mmCIF entry with sequence, helices, sheets and N, C-alpha, C, O atoms, coordinates in Angstrom:
data_MODEL
# 
_entry.id   MODEL 
# 
_entity.id                         1 
_entity.type                       polymer 
_entity.pdbx_number_of_molecules   1 
# 
_entity_poly.entity_id                      1 
_entity_poly.type                           'polypeptide(L)' 
_entity_poly.nstd_linkage                   no 
_entity_poly.nstd_monomer                   no 
_entity_poly.pdbx_seq_one_letter_code       MLAQIAGQGWVIVGSLNGGEVSARLNREMALKVASTEAYNYLAELFRYDWGGVEP 
_entity_poly.pdbx_seq_one_letter_code_can   MLAQIAGQGWVIVGSLNGGEVSARLNREMALKVASTEAYNYLAELFRYDWGGVEP 
_entity_poly.pdbx_strand_id                 A 
# 
loop_
_entity_poly_seq.entity_id 
_entity_poly_seq.num 
_entity_poly_seq.mon_id 
_entity_poly_seq.hetero 
1 1  MET n 
1 2  LEU n 
1 3  ALA n 
1 4  GLN n 
1 5  ILE n 
1 6  ALA n 
1 7  GLY n 
1 8  GLN n 
1 9  GLY n 
1 10 TRP n 
1 11 VAL n 
1 12 ILE n 
1 13 VAL n 
1 14 GLY n 
1 15 SER n 
1 16 LEU n 
1 17 ASN n 
1 18 GLY n 
1 19 GLY n 
1 20 GLU n 
1 21 VAL n 
1 22 SER n 
1 23 ALA n 
1 24 ARG n 
1 25 LEU n 
1 26 ASN n 
1 27 ARG n 
1 28 GLU n 
1 29 MET n 
1 30 ALA n 
1 31 LEU n 
1 32 LYS n 
1 33 VAL n 
1 34 ALA n 
1 35 SER n 
1 36 THR n 
1 37 GLU n 
1 38 ALA n 
1 39 TYR n 
1 40 ASN n 
1 41 TYR n 
1 42 LEU n 
1 43 ALA n 
1 44 GLU n 
1 45 LEU n 
1 46 PHE n 
1 47 ARG n 
1 48 TYR n 
1 49 ASP n 
1 50 TRP n 
1 51 GLY n 
1 52 GLY n 
1 53 VAL n 
1 54 GLU n 
1 55 PRO n 
# 
_struct_asym.id          A 
_struct_asym.entity_id   1 
# 
loop_
_struct_conf.conf_type_id 
_struct_conf.id 
_struct_conf.pdbx_PDB_helix_id 
_struct_conf.beg_label_comp_id 
_struct_conf.beg_label_asym_id 
_struct_conf.beg_label_seq_id 
_struct_conf.pdbx_beg_PDB_ins_code 
_struct_conf.end_label_comp_id 
_struct_conf.end_label_asym_id 
_struct_conf.end_label_seq_id 
_struct_conf.pdbx_end_PDB_ins_code 
_struct_conf.beg_auth_comp_id 
_struct_conf.beg_auth_asym_id 
_struct_conf.beg_auth_seq_id 
_struct_conf.end_auth_comp_id 
_struct_conf.end_auth_asym_id 
_struct_conf.end_auth_seq_id 
_struct_conf.pdbx_PDB_helix_class 
_struct_conf.details 
_struct_conf.pdbx_PDB_helix_length 
HELX_P HELX_P1 AA1 GLU A 20 ? ARG A 24 ? GLU A 20 ARG A 24 1 ? 5  
HELX_P HELX_P2 AA2 THR A 36 ? GLY A 51 ? THR A 36 GLY A 51 1 ? 16 
# 
_struct_conf_type.id          HELX_P 
_struct_conf_type.criteria    ? 
_struct_conf_type.reference   ? 
# 
_struct_sheet.id               AA1 
_struct_sheet.type             ? 
_struct_sheet.number_strands   3 
_struct_sheet.details          ? 
# 
loop_
_struct_sheet_order.sheet_id 
_struct_sheet_order.range_id_1 
_struct_sheet_order.range_id_2 
_struct_sheet_order.offset 
_struct_sheet_order.sense 
AA1 1 2 ? anti-parallel 
AA1 2 3 ? anti-parallel 
# 
loop_
_struct_sheet_range.sheet_id 
_struct_sheet_range.id 
_struct_sheet_range.beg_label_comp_id 
_struct_sheet_range.beg_label_asym_id 
_struct_sheet_range.beg_label_seq_id 
_struct_sheet_range.pdbx_beg_PDB_ins_code 
_struct_sheet_range.end_label_comp_id 
_struct_sheet_range.end_label_asym_id 
_struct_sheet_range.end_label_seq_id 
_struct_sheet_range.pdbx_end_PDB_ins_code 
_struct_sheet_range.beg_auth_comp_id 
_struct_sheet_range.beg_auth_asym_id 
_struct_sheet_range.beg_auth_seq_id 
_struct_sheet_range.end_auth_comp_id 
_struct_sheet_range.end_auth_asym_id 
_struct_sheet_range.end_auth_seq_id 
AA1 1 LEU A 2  ? ILE A 5  ? LEU A 2  ILE A 5  
AA1 2 GLN A 8  ? GLY A 14 ? GLN A 8  GLY A 14 
AA1 3 ALA A 30 ? ALA A 34 ? ALA A 30 ALA A 34 
# 
loop_
_atom_site.group_PDB 
_atom_site.id 
_atom_site.type_symbol 
_atom_site.label_atom_id 
_atom_site.label_alt_id 
_atom_site.label_comp_id 
_atom_site.label_asym_id 
_atom_site.label_entity_id 
_atom_site.label_seq_id 
_atom_site.pdbx_PDB_ins_code 
_atom_site.Cartn_x 
_atom_site.Cartn_y 
_atom_site.Cartn_z 
_atom_site.occupancy 
_atom_site.B_iso_or_equiv 
_atom_site.pdbx_formal_charge 
_atom_site.auth_seq_id 
_atom_site.auth_comp_id 
_atom_site.auth_asym_id 
_atom_site.auth_atom_id 
_atom_site.pdbx_PDB_model_num 
ATOM 1   N N  . MET A 1 1  ? 159.461 68.592 134.845 1.00 0.00 ? 1  MET A N  1 
ATOM 2   C CA . MET A 1 1  ? 160.579 68.559 135.411 1.00 0.00 ? 1  MET A CA 1 
ATOM 3   C C  . MET A 1 1  ? 160.764 69.778 136.302 1.00 0.00 ? 1  MET A C  1 
ATOM 4   O O  . MET A 1 1  ? 160.346 70.878 135.942 1.00 0.00 ? 1  MET A O  1 
ATOM 5   N N  . LEU A 1 2  ? 161.395 69.592 137.477 1.00 0.00 ? 2  LEU A N  1 
ATOM 6   C CA . LEU A 1 2  ? 161.675 70.782 138.352 1.00 0.00 ? 2  LEU A CA 1 
ATOM 7   C C  . LEU A 1 2  ? 163.131 70.861 138.472 1.00 0.00 ? 2  LEU A C  1 
ATOM 8   O O  . LEU A 1 2  ? 163.847 69.861 138.515 1.00 0.00 ? 2  LEU A O  1 
ATOM 9   N N  . ALA A 1 3  ? 163.602 72.187 138.531 1.00 0.00 ? 3  ALA A N  1 
ATOM 10  C CA . ALA A 1 3  ? 165.057 72.425 138.634 1.00 0.00 ? 3  ALA A CA 1 
ATOM 11  C C  . ALA A 1 3  ? 165.288 73.643 139.313 1.00 0.00 ? 3  ALA A C  1 
ATOM 12  O O  . ALA A 1 3  ? 164.564 74.610 139.078 1.00 0.00 ? 3  ALA A O  1 
ATOM 13  N N  . GLN A 1 4  ? 166.235 73.708 140.145 1.00 0.00 ? 4  GLN A N  1 
ATOM 14  C CA . GLN A 1 4  ? 166.563 74.963 140.832 1.00 0.00 ? 4  GLN A CA 1 
ATOM 15  C C  . GLN A 1 4  ? 168.131 75.173 140.602 1.00 0.00 ? 4  GLN A C  1 
ATOM 16  O O  . GLN A 1 4  ? 168.989 74.395 141.018 1.00 0.00 ? 4  GLN A O  1 
ATOM 17  N N  . ILE A 1 5  ? 168.375 76.341 139.877 1.00 0.00 ? 5  ILE A N  1 
ATOM 18  C CA . ILE A 1 5  ? 169.614 76.748 139.468 1.00 0.00 ? 5  ILE A CA 1 
ATOM 19  C C  . ILE A 1 5  ? 170.009 78.090 139.913 1.00 0.00 ? 5  ILE A C  1 
ATOM 20  O O  . ILE A 1 5  ? 169.421 79.074 139.463 1.00 0.00 ? 5  ILE A O  1 
ATOM 21  N N  . ALA A 1 6  ? 171.035 78.210 140.828 1.00 0.00 ? 6  ALA A N  1 
ATOM 22  C CA . ALA A 1 6  ? 171.567 79.435 141.362 1.00 0.00 ? 6  ALA A CA 1 
ATOM 23  C C  . ALA A 1 6  ? 170.365 80.123 142.020 1.00 0.00 ? 6  ALA A C  1 
ATOM 24  O O  . ALA A 1 6  ? 170.299 81.344 141.881 1.00 0.00 ? 6  ALA A O  1 
ATOM 25  N N  . GLY A 1 7  ? 169.419 79.507 142.708 1.00 0.00 ? 7  GLY A N  1 
ATOM 26  C CA . GLY A 1 7  ? 168.418 80.101 143.505 1.00 0.00 ? 7  GLY A CA 1 
ATOM 27  C C  . GLY A 1 7  ? 167.198 80.300 142.662 1.00 0.00 ? 7  GLY A C  1 
ATOM 28  O O  . GLY A 1 7  ? 166.131 80.583 143.206 1.00 0.00 ? 7  GLY A O  1 
ATOM 29  N N  . GLN A 1 8  ? 167.300 80.163 141.303 1.00 0.00 ? 8  GLN A N  1 
ATOM 30  C CA . GLN A 1 8  ? 166.086 80.387 140.492 1.00 0.00 ? 8  GLN A CA 1 
ATOM 31  C C  . GLN A 1 8  ? 165.396 79.038 140.240 1.00 0.00 ? 8  GLN A C  1 
ATOM 32  O O  . GLN A 1 8  ? 166.026 78.057 139.845 1.00 0.00 ? 8  GLN A O  1 
ATOM 33  N N  . GLY A 1 9  ? 164.010 79.031 140.496 1.00 0.00 ? 9  GLY A N  1 
ATOM 34  C CA . GLY A 1 9  ? 163.220 77.875 140.296 1.00 0.00 ? 9  GLY A CA 1 
ATOM 35  C C  . GLY A 1 9  ? 162.775 77.794 138.764 1.00 0.00 ? 9  GLY A C  1 
ATOM 36  O O  . GLY A 1 9  ? 162.391 78.811 138.186 1.00 0.00 ? 9  GLY A O  1 
ATOM 37  N N  . TRP A 1 10 ? 162.834 76.605 138.150 1.00 0.00 ? 10 TRP A N  1 
ATOM 38  C CA . TRP A 1 10 ? 162.475 76.328 136.754 1.00 0.00 ? 10 TRP A CA 1 
ATOM 39  C C  . TRP A 1 10 ? 161.519 75.177 136.793 1.00 0.00 ? 10 TRP A C  1 
ATOM 40  O O  . TRP A 1 10 ? 161.675 74.216 137.546 1.00 0.00 ? 10 TRP A O  1 
ATOM 41  N N  . VAL A 1 11 ? 160.435 75.319 135.880 1.00 0.00 ? 11 VAL A N  1 
ATOM 42  C CA . VAL A 1 11 ? 159.439 74.203 135.777 1.00 0.00 ? 11 VAL A CA 1 
ATOM 43  C C  . VAL A 1 11 ? 159.328 74.033 134.213 1.00 0.00 ? 11 VAL A C  1 
ATOM 44  O O  . VAL A 1 11 ? 159.165 75.009 133.480 1.00 0.00 ? 11 VAL A O  1 
ATOM 45  N N  . ILE A 1 12 ? 159.430 72.689 133.723 1.00 0.00 ? 12 ILE A N  1 
ATOM 46  C CA . ILE A 1 12 ? 159.361 72.340 132.462 1.00 0.00 ? 12 ILE A CA 1 
ATOM 47  C C  . ILE A 1 12 ? 158.225 71.289 132.421 1.00 0.00 ? 12 ILE A C  1 
ATOM 48  O O  . ILE A 1 12 ? 158.331 70.211 133.006 1.00 0.00 ? 12 ILE A O  1 
ATOM 49  N N  . VAL A 1 13 ? 157.081 71.665 131.670 1.00 0.00 ? 13 VAL A N  1 
ATOM 50  C CA . VAL A 1 13 ? 155.990 70.753 131.550 1.00 0.00 ? 13 VAL A CA 1 
ATOM 51  C C  . VAL A 1 13 ? 155.732 70.570 129.974 1.00 0.00 ? 13 VAL A C  1 
ATOM 52  O O  . VAL A 1 13 ? 155.744 71.473 129.137 1.00 0.00 ? 13 VAL A O  1 
ATOM 53  N N  . GLY A 1 14 ? 155.507 69.261 129.762 1.00 0.00 ? 14 GLY A N  1 
ATOM 54  C CA . GLY A 1 14 ? 155.121 68.921 128.320 1.00 0.00 ? 14 GLY A CA 1 
ATOM 55  C C  . GLY A 1 14 ? 155.282 67.579 128.097 1.00 0.00 ? 14 GLY A C  1 
ATOM 56  O O  . GLY A 1 14 ? 155.460 66.778 129.014 1.00 0.00 ? 14 GLY A O  1 
ATOM 57  N N  . SER A 1 15 ? 155.225 67.246 126.806 1.00 0.00 ? 15 SER A N  1 
ATOM 58  C CA . SER A 1 15 ? 155.154 65.808 126.308 1.00 0.00 ? 15 SER A CA 1 
ATOM 59  C C  . SER A 1 15 ? 156.102 65.598 125.182 1.00 0.00 ? 15 SER A C  1 
ATOM 60  O O  . SER A 1 15 ? 155.849 64.750 124.327 1.00 0.00 ? 15 SER A O  1 
ATOM 61  N N  . LEU A 1 16 ? 157.168 66.315 125.136 1.00 0.00 ? 16 LEU A N  1 
ATOM 62  C CA . LEU A 1 16 ? 158.179 66.240 124.075 1.00 0.00 ? 16 LEU A CA 1 
ATOM 63  C C  . LEU A 1 16 ? 159.035 65.073 124.295 1.00 0.00 ? 16 LEU A C  1 
ATOM 64  O O  . LEU A 1 16 ? 159.761 65.037 125.289 1.00 0.00 ? 16 LEU A O  1 
ATOM 65  N N  . ASN A 1 17 ? 159.006 64.020 123.363 1.00 0.00 ? 17 ASN A N  1 
ATOM 66  C CA . ASN A 1 17 ? 159.956 62.843 123.433 1.00 0.00 ? 17 ASN A CA 1 
ATOM 67  C C  . ASN A 1 17 ? 161.276 63.286 123.006 1.00 0.00 ? 17 ASN A C  1 
ATOM 68  O O  . ASN A 1 17 ? 161.456 64.360 122.432 1.00 0.00 ? 17 ASN A O  1 
ATOM 69  N N  . GLY A 1 18 ? 162.227 62.430 123.298 1.00 0.00 ? 18 GLY A N  1 
ATOM 70  C CA . GLY A 1 18 ? 163.710 62.702 122.961 1.00 0.00 ? 18 GLY A CA 1 
ATOM 71  C C  . GLY A 1 18 ? 164.181 62.699 121.577 1.00 0.00 ? 18 GLY A C  1 
ATOM 72  O O  . GLY A 1 18 ? 165.229 63.241 121.224 1.00 0.00 ? 18 GLY A O  1 
ATOM 73  N N  . GLY A 1 19 ? 163.360 62.056 120.783 1.00 0.00 ? 19 GLY A N  1 
ATOM 74  C CA . GLY A 1 19 ? 163.821 61.828 119.424 1.00 0.00 ? 19 GLY A CA 1 
ATOM 75  C C  . GLY A 1 19 ? 163.712 62.987 118.530 1.00 0.00 ? 19 GLY A C  1 
ATOM 76  O O  . GLY A 1 19 ? 162.917 63.899 118.756 1.00 0.00 ? 19 GLY A O  1 
ATOM 77  N N  . GLU A 1 20 ? 164.546 62.963 117.459 1.00 0.00 ? 20 GLU A N  1 
ATOM 78  C CA . GLU A 1 20 ? 164.484 64.047 116.435 1.00 0.00 ? 20 GLU A CA 1 
ATOM 79  C C  . GLU A 1 20 ? 163.134 64.155 115.687 1.00 0.00 ? 20 GLU A C  1 
ATOM 80  O O  . GLU A 1 20 ? 162.698 65.255 115.346 1.00 0.00 ? 20 GLU A O  1 
ATOM 81  N N  . VAL A 1 21 ? 162.509 63.053 115.447 1.00 0.00 ? 21 VAL A N  1 
ATOM 82  C CA . VAL A 1 21 ? 161.234 63.092 114.794 1.00 0.00 ? 21 VAL A CA 1 
ATOM 83  C C  . VAL A 1 21 ? 160.284 63.817 115.542 1.00 0.00 ? 21 VAL A C  1 
ATOM 84  O O  . VAL A 1 21 ? 159.540 64.635 115.001 1.00 0.00 ? 21 VAL A O  1 
ATOM 85  N N  . SER A 1 22 ? 160.254 63.542 116.894 1.00 0.00 ? 22 SER A N  1 
ATOM 86  C CA . SER A 1 22 ? 159.353 64.110 117.871 1.00 0.00 ? 22 SER A CA 1 
ATOM 87  C C  . SER A 1 22 ? 159.582 65.655 117.888 1.00 0.00 ? 22 SER A C  1 
ATOM 88  O O  . SER A 1 22 ? 158.616 66.418 117.904 1.00 0.00 ? 22 SER A O  1 
ATOM 89  N N  . ALA A 1 23 ? 160.723 66.058 117.885 1.00 0.00 ? 23 ALA A N  1 
ATOM 90  C CA . ALA A 1 23 ? 161.118 67.509 117.984 1.00 0.00 ? 23 ALA A CA 1 
ATOM 91  C C  . ALA A 1 23 ? 160.800 68.234 116.658 1.00 0.00 ? 23 ALA A C  1 
ATOM 92  O O  . ALA A 1 23 ? 160.378 69.390 116.684 1.00 0.00 ? 23 ALA A O  1 
ATOM 93  N N  . ARG A 1 24 ? 160.987 67.598 115.546 1.00 0.00 ? 24 ARG A N  1 
ATOM 94  C CA . ARG A 1 24 ? 160.896 68.322 114.240 1.00 0.00 ? 24 ARG A CA 1 
ATOM 95  C C  . ARG A 1 24 ? 159.601 68.103 113.535 1.00 0.00 ? 24 ARG A C  1 
ATOM 96  O O  . ARG A 1 24 ? 159.142 69.033 112.871 1.00 0.00 ? 24 ARG A O  1 
ATOM 97  N N  . LEU A 1 25 ? 158.995 67.021 113.609 1.00 0.00 ? 25 LEU A N  1 
ATOM 98  C CA . LEU A 1 25 ? 157.806 66.661 112.880 1.00 0.00 ? 25 LEU A CA 1 
ATOM 99  C C  . LEU A 1 25 ? 156.469 66.477 113.565 1.00 0.00 ? 25 LEU A C  1 
ATOM 100 O O  . LEU A 1 25 ? 155.423 66.709 112.960 1.00 0.00 ? 25 LEU A O  1 
ATOM 101 N N  . ASN A 1 26 ? 156.493 66.055 114.846 1.00 0.00 ? 26 ASN A N  1 
ATOM 102 C CA . ASN A 1 26 ? 155.331 65.841 115.499 1.00 0.00 ? 26 ASN A CA 1 
ATOM 103 C C  . ASN A 1 26 ? 154.845 67.286 116.188 1.00 0.00 ? 26 ASN A C  1 
ATOM 104 O O  . ASN A 1 26 ? 155.610 68.236 116.355 1.00 0.00 ? 26 ASN A O  1 
ATOM 105 N N  . ARG A 1 27 ? 153.601 67.273 116.512 1.00 0.00 ? 27 ARG A N  1 
ATOM 106 C CA . ARG A 1 27 ? 153.044 68.474 117.256 1.00 0.00 ? 27 ARG A CA 1 
ATOM 107 C C  . ARG A 1 27 ? 153.117 68.273 118.766 1.00 0.00 ? 27 ARG A C  1 
ATOM 108 O O  . ARG A 1 27 ? 152.139 68.274 119.514 1.00 0.00 ? 27 ARG A O  1 
ATOM 109 N N  . GLU A 1 28 ? 154.424 68.095 119.139 1.00 0.00 ? 28 GLU A N  1 
ATOM 110 C CA . GLU A 1 28 ? 154.595 68.006 120.687 1.00 0.00 ? 28 GLU A CA 1 
ATOM 111 C C  . GLU A 1 28 ? 155.370 69.227 121.127 1.00 0.00 ? 28 GLU A C  1 
ATOM 112 O O  . GLU A 1 28 ? 156.137 69.831 120.376 1.00 0.00 ? 28 GLU A O  1 
ATOM 113 N N  . MET A 1 29 ? 155.137 69.551 122.352 1.00 0.00 ? 29 MET A N  1 
ATOM 114 C CA . MET A 1 29 ? 155.626 70.686 122.902 1.00 0.00 ? 29 MET A CA 1 
ATOM 115 C C  . MET A 1 29 ? 156.017 70.516 124.395 1.00 0.00 ? 29 MET A C  1 
ATOM 116 O O  . MET A 1 29 ? 155.620 69.550 125.045 1.00 0.00 ? 29 MET A O  1 
ATOM 117 N N  . ALA A 1 30 ? 156.840 71.525 124.938 1.00 0.00 ? 30 ALA A N  1 
ATOM 118 C CA . ALA A 1 30 ? 157.176 71.611 126.281 1.00 0.00 ? 30 ALA A CA 1 
ATOM 119 C C  . ALA A 1 30 ? 157.104 73.135 126.582 1.00 0.00 ? 30 ALA A C  1 
ATOM 120 O O  . ALA A 1 30 ? 157.299 73.954 125.684 1.00 0.00 ? 30 ALA A O  1 
ATOM 121 N N  . LEU A 1 31 ? 156.833 73.484 127.801 1.00 0.00 ? 31 LEU A N  1 
ATOM 122 C CA . LEU A 1 31 ? 156.825 74.860 128.245 1.00 0.00 ? 31 LEU A CA 1 
ATOM 123 C C  . LEU A 1 31 ? 157.921 74.994 129.375 1.00 0.00 ? 31 LEU A C  1 
ATOM 124 O O  . LEU A 1 31 ? 157.898 74.227 130.338 1.00 0.00 ? 31 LEU A O  1 
ATOM 125 N N  . LYS A 1 32 ? 158.768 75.865 129.261 1.00 0.00 ? 32 LYS A N  1 
ATOM 126 C CA . LYS A 1 32 ? 159.838 76.115 130.252 1.00 0.00 ? 32 LYS A CA 1 
ATOM 127 C C  . LYS A 1 32 ? 159.482 77.471 130.921 1.00 0.00 ? 32 LYS A C  1 
ATOM 128 O O  . LYS A 1 32 ? 159.408 78.495 130.241 1.00 0.00 ? 32 LYS A O  1 
ATOM 129 N N  . VAL A 1 33 ? 159.270 77.467 132.215 1.00 0.00 ? 33 VAL A N  1 
ATOM 130 C CA . VAL A 1 33 ? 159.012 78.675 132.912 1.00 0.00 ? 33 VAL A CA 1 
ATOM 131 C C  . VAL A 1 33 ? 160.071 78.963 134.031 1.00 0.00 ? 33 VAL A C  1 
ATOM 132 O O  . VAL A 1 33 ? 160.470 78.043 134.745 1.00 0.00 ? 33 VAL A O  1 
ATOM 133 N N  . ALA A 1 34 ? 160.481 80.125 134.165 1.00 0.00 ? 34 ALA A N  1 
ATOM 134 C CA . ALA A 1 34 ? 161.391 80.695 135.136 1.00 0.00 ? 34 ALA A CA 1 
ATOM 135 C C  . ALA A 1 34 ? 160.379 81.172 136.338 1.00 0.00 ? 34 ALA A C  1 
ATOM 136 O O  . ALA A 1 34 ? 159.775 82.236 136.198 1.00 0.00 ? 34 ALA A O  1 
ATOM 137 N N  . SER A 1 35 ? 160.210 80.438 137.432 1.00 0.00 ? 35 SER A N  1 
ATOM 138 C CA . SER A 1 35 ? 159.388 80.872 138.454 1.00 0.00 ? 35 SER A CA 1 
ATOM 139 C C  . SER A 1 35 ? 159.659 80.039 139.729 1.00 0.00 ? 35 SER A C  1 
ATOM 140 O O  . SER A 1 35 ? 159.291 78.870 139.848 1.00 0.00 ? 35 SER A O  1 
ATOM 141 N N  . THR A 1 36 ? 160.288 80.689 140.611 1.00 0.00 ? 36 THR A N  1 
ATOM 142 C CA . THR A 1 36 ? 160.541 80.157 141.931 1.00 0.00 ? 36 THR A CA 1 
ATOM 143 C C  . THR A 1 36 ? 159.254 79.820 142.624 1.00 0.00 ? 36 THR A C  1 
ATOM 144 O O  . THR A 1 36 ? 159.221 78.800 143.312 1.00 0.00 ? 36 THR A O  1 
ATOM 145 N N  . GLU A 1 37 ? 158.168 80.596 142.506 1.00 0.00 ? 37 GLU A N  1 
ATOM 146 C CA . GLU A 1 37 ? 156.979 80.292 143.144 1.00 0.00 ? 37 GLU A CA 1 
ATOM 147 C C  . GLU A 1 37 ? 156.292 79.083 142.666 1.00 0.00 ? 37 GLU A C  1 
ATOM 148 O O  . GLU A 1 37 ? 155.734 78.341 143.475 1.00 0.00 ? 37 GLU A O  1 
ATOM 149 N N  . ALA A 1 38 ? 156.295 78.823 141.334 1.00 0.00 ? 38 ALA A N  1 
ATOM 150 C CA . ALA A 1 38 ? 155.892 77.665 140.651 1.00 0.00 ? 38 ALA A CA 1 
ATOM 151 C C  . ALA A 1 38 ? 156.595 76.409 141.047 1.00 0.00 ? 38 ALA A C  1 
ATOM 152 O O  . ALA A 1 38 ? 156.034 75.345 141.308 1.00 0.00 ? 38 ALA A O  1 
ATOM 153 N N  . TYR A 1 39 ? 157.891 76.640 141.067 1.00 0.00 ? 39 TYR A N  1 
ATOM 154 C CA . TYR A 1 39 ? 158.984 75.519 141.455 1.00 0.00 ? 39 TYR A CA 1 
ATOM 155 C C  . TYR A 1 39 ? 158.549 75.007 142.894 1.00 0.00 ? 39 TYR A C  1 
ATOM 156 O O  . TYR A 1 39 ? 158.373 73.814 143.144 1.00 0.00 ? 39 TYR A O  1 
ATOM 157 N N  . ASN A 1 40 ? 158.393 76.045 143.824 1.00 0.00 ? 40 ASN A N  1 
ATOM 158 C CA . ASN A 1 40 ? 158.164 75.689 145.270 1.00 0.00 ? 40 ASN A CA 1 
ATOM 159 C C  . ASN A 1 40 ? 156.880 74.974 145.446 1.00 0.00 ? 40 ASN A C  1 
ATOM 160 O O  . ASN A 1 40 ? 156.770 73.989 146.176 1.00 0.00 ? 40 ASN A O  1 
ATOM 161 N N  . TYR A 1 41 ? 155.794 75.554 144.678 1.00 0.00 ? 41 TYR A N  1 
ATOM 162 C CA . TYR A 1 41 ? 154.403 74.886 144.944 1.00 0.00 ? 41 TYR A CA 1 
ATOM 163 C C  . TYR A 1 41 ? 154.548 73.428 144.331 1.00 0.00 ? 41 TYR A C  1 
ATOM 164 O O  . TYR A 1 41 ? 154.118 72.484 144.995 1.00 0.00 ? 41 TYR A O  1 
ATOM 165 N N  . LEU A 1 42 ? 155.076 73.224 143.214 1.00 0.00 ? 42 LEU A N  1 
ATOM 166 C CA . LEU A 1 42 ? 155.043 71.938 142.601 1.00 0.00 ? 42 LEU A CA 1 
ATOM 167 C C  . LEU A 1 42 ? 155.951 70.916 143.333 1.00 0.00 ? 42 LEU A C  1 
ATOM 168 O O  . LEU A 1 42 ? 155.657 69.725 143.437 1.00 0.00 ? 42 LEU A O  1 
ATOM 169 N N  . ALA A 1 43 ? 157.124 71.503 143.853 1.00 0.00 ? 43 ALA A N  1 
ATOM 170 C CA . ALA A 1 43 ? 157.998 70.551 144.732 1.00 0.00 ? 43 ALA A CA 1 
ATOM 171 C C  . ALA A 1 43 ? 157.397 70.205 145.938 1.00 0.00 ? 43 ALA A C  1 
ATOM 172 O O  . ALA A 1 43 ? 157.676 69.109 146.423 1.00 0.00 ? 43 ALA A O  1 
ATOM 173 N N  . GLU A 1 44 ? 156.560 71.007 146.552 1.00 0.00 ? 44 GLU A N  1 
ATOM 174 C CA . GLU A 1 44 ? 155.792 70.643 147.787 1.00 0.00 ? 44 GLU A CA 1 
ATOM 175 C C  . GLU A 1 44 ? 154.846 69.552 147.469 1.00 0.00 ? 44 GLU A C  1 
ATOM 176 O O  . GLU A 1 44 ? 154.762 68.552 148.183 1.00 0.00 ? 44 GLU A O  1 
ATOM 177 N N  . LEU A 1 45 ? 154.109 69.736 146.371 1.00 0.00 ? 45 LEU A N  1 
ATOM 178 C CA . LEU A 1 45 ? 153.121 68.736 145.960 1.00 0.00 ? 45 LEU A CA 1 
ATOM 179 C C  . LEU A 1 45 ? 153.853 67.287 145.593 1.00 0.00 ? 45 LEU A C  1 
ATOM 180 O O  . LEU A 1 45 ? 153.296 66.217 145.838 1.00 0.00 ? 45 LEU A O  1 
ATOM 181 N N  . PHE A 1 46 ? 154.950 67.363 145.078 1.00 0.00 ? 46 PHE A N  1 
ATOM 182 C CA . PHE A 1 46 ? 155.784 66.143 144.791 1.00 0.00 ? 46 PHE A CA 1 
ATOM 183 C C  . PHE A 1 46 ? 156.069 65.561 146.112 1.00 0.00 ? 46 PHE A C  1 
ATOM 184 O O  . PHE A 1 46 ? 155.654 64.423 146.335 1.00 0.00 ? 46 PHE A O  1 
ATOM 185 N N  . ARG A 1 47 ? 156.742 66.217 147.040 1.00 0.00 ? 47 ARG A N  1 
ATOM 186 C CA . ARG A 1 47 ? 157.102 65.595 148.381 1.00 0.00 ? 47 ARG A CA 1 
ATOM 187 C C  . ARG A 1 47 ? 155.898 65.018 149.015 1.00 0.00 ? 47 ARG A C  1 
ATOM 188 O O  . ARG A 1 47 ? 155.984 63.920 149.565 1.00 0.00 ? 47 ARG A O  1 
ATOM 189 N N  . TYR A 1 48 ? 154.701 65.715 148.980 1.00 0.00 ? 48 TYR A N  1 
ATOM 190 C CA . TYR A 1 48 ? 153.476 65.199 149.655 1.00 0.00 ? 48 TYR A CA 1 
ATOM 191 C C  . TYR A 1 48 ? 153.082 63.973 148.942 1.00 0.00 ? 48 TYR A C  1 
ATOM 192 O O  . TYR A 1 48 ? 152.829 62.982 149.626 1.00 0.00 ? 48 TYR A O  1 
ATOM 193 N N  . ASP A 1 49 ? 152.993 63.903 147.617 1.00 0.00 ? 49 ASP A N  1 
ATOM 194 C CA . ASP A 1 49 ? 152.527 62.727 146.931 1.00 0.00 ? 49 ASP A CA 1 
ATOM 195 C C  . ASP A 1 49 ? 153.458 61.633 147.116 1.00 0.00 ? 49 ASP A C  1 
ATOM 196 O O  . ASP A 1 49 ? 153.006 60.508 147.328 1.00 0.00 ? 49 ASP A O  1 
ATOM 197 N N  . TRP A 1 50 ? 154.724 61.837 147.060 1.00 0.00 ? 50 TRP A N  1 
ATOM 198 C CA . TRP A 1 50 ? 155.710 60.624 147.115 1.00 0.00 ? 50 TRP A CA 1 
ATOM 199 C C  . TRP A 1 50 ? 156.276 60.390 148.414 1.00 0.00 ? 50 TRP A C  1 
ATOM 200 O O  . TRP A 1 50 ? 156.786 59.294 148.645 1.00 0.00 ? 50 TRP A O  1 
ATOM 201 N N  . GLY A 1 51 ? 156.243 61.422 149.421 1.00 0.00 ? 51 GLY A N  1 
ATOM 202 C CA . GLY A 1 51 ? 156.878 61.103 150.736 1.00 0.00 ? 51 GLY A CA 1 
ATOM 203 C C  . GLY A 1 51 ? 155.948 61.343 151.833 1.00 0.00 ? 51 GLY A C  1 
ATOM 204 O O  . GLY A 1 51 ? 156.322 61.107 152.981 1.00 0.00 ? 51 GLY A O  1 
ATOM 205 N N  . GLY A 1 52 ? 154.765 61.792 151.601 1.00 0.00 ? 52 GLY A N  1 
ATOM 206 C CA . GLY A 1 52 ? 153.790 61.823 152.695 1.00 0.00 ? 52 GLY A CA 1 
ATOM 207 C C  . GLY A 1 52 ? 153.925 63.087 153.589 1.00 0.00 ? 52 GLY A C  1 
ATOM 208 O O  . GLY A 1 52 ? 153.318 63.182 154.655 1.00 0.00 ? 52 GLY A O  1 
ATOM 209 N N  . VAL A 1 53 ? 154.760 64.069 153.100 1.00 0.00 ? 53 VAL A N  1 
ATOM 210 C CA . VAL A 1 53 ? 155.070 65.383 153.775 1.00 0.00 ? 53 VAL A CA 1 
ATOM 211 C C  . VAL A 1 53 ? 153.925 66.297 153.458 1.00 0.00 ? 53 VAL A C  1 
ATOM 212 O O  . VAL A 1 53 ? 153.592 66.490 152.289 1.00 0.00 ? 53 VAL A O  1 
ATOM 213 N N  . GLU A 1 54 ? 153.259 66.916 154.558 1.00 0.00 ? 54 GLU A N  1 
ATOM 214 C CA . GLU A 1 54 ? 152.149 67.788 154.313 1.00 0.00 ? 54 GLU A CA 1 
ATOM 215 C C  . GLU A 1 54 ? 152.726 68.976 153.585 1.00 0.00 ? 54 GLU A C  1 
ATOM 216 O O  . GLU A 1 54 ? 153.816 69.450 153.904 1.00 0.00 ? 54 GLU A O  1 
ATOM 217 N N  . PRO A 1 55 ? 151.946 69.475 152.554 1.00 0.00 ? 55 PRO A N  1 
ATOM 218 C CA . PRO A 1 55 ? 152.310 70.830 151.896 1.00 0.00 ? 55 PRO A CA 1 
ATOM 219 C C  . PRO A 1 55 ? 152.003 71.978 152.699 1.00 0.00 ? 55 PRO A C  1 
ATOM 220 O O  . PRO A 1 55 ? 152.249 73.109 152.280 1.00 0.00 ? 55 PRO A O  1 
# 
């Protein structure tokens, strides 16, 4: 997931499902990173992959 909040880029990568069992019992994880540089890089790749816009 990519988010930009008040000018700060955030990237969340992982495979955590939304259920309580997944969060408490399974070995699933997600990583949240505050990085405008990572956000910009991944957003450019997304636009290229889905919209044909050159990165």
